[in-house]
N, C-alpha and C positions, 0 to 999 in steps of 0.2 A: 534575518530573513526567515519567513515561514513558507513552507510548501506542503502540498498534499502528496502522499505517496500511494501508488497503487498497491492493493493487497487483495488476496483471494480469500473469500469466505470459506472456512473449513467446517464450521459448525454454528448452529444457532440455538439460543435459549431465550425465548421471549424476544425482547428488543435488544439483546446483546449478541454480538457475533464474535467468534474467535476467527481472527484473520491471520494469514501467513504472508510474509514477504521476506525474501532473502534468507529463508531458513529460520526466521524468528516469528513466533506467534504471540499475539496479544489479544486482549478483549477490547472491543469498541462498541459504542452505541450505534444502533441503526435507526434511531428515532427519526432521522431526517430522510431515510430511504427505506421505509417499511416494506417496499416491494422486493427488497434484496433477498436472494436465495443462496443456498449452499452452492459453491462453485462459481458464483458471480465474482467479478472483480469490482472493487469499489475504491474510490479515492478516500484516503484516511487523513484527517487533519485534527490535531488536538483531541484525540480520543473519540472522534465521531466519523462515521462513514458519511461523506457529504454528497456522493454521486455514484451511481452504478455506471461503469464504463465498459466499453468493448474490450474483450480479451486481447485481441491483436494490438490495440493501442496501449493497453496496460503492459504487455510484454515488451513492446518497443521502448516505452518509457523506462522500464526497469533495466533494460539493456543499456540505455543511455546513461542512467545513473551509475551502472557498473563501470562503463568506459571512463566516465569522469573520475570516479574513485581510483581506478587503476592508473590513470594519467597523473593524478595528484600524488599518489604513492611513488610512482616512478620518477617524478620530478622533485620529490621531497617537499611538496607544498605544505606549509604549516596547517595544522588542524586535521590532517588526514591520518 
C-alpha cells in the first residue's frame, strides 16, 4: 500500500524542499507544486510534494497516524 504523508516545508532551494514530519527531515521535489512556500504543509509521496494542504487537516492526519501506530504497538501488531 502506498500513501502520501503530510509534511511541513522548512526550507527551499530551487525546486527542492526540505520537509519535516514526526521529527524526521528529508528533501523532496516540489516540481508538482511550484507555488509551495516555507511553512506550507504538503502531501509527500515517493519523494515528491504532490499537493499543498491546509495546516489543520495536515495536523489532524498526523495525529491519526500517531494514534494508529500507538494502537499497533500496544496490541503487538506485526510490522509496528
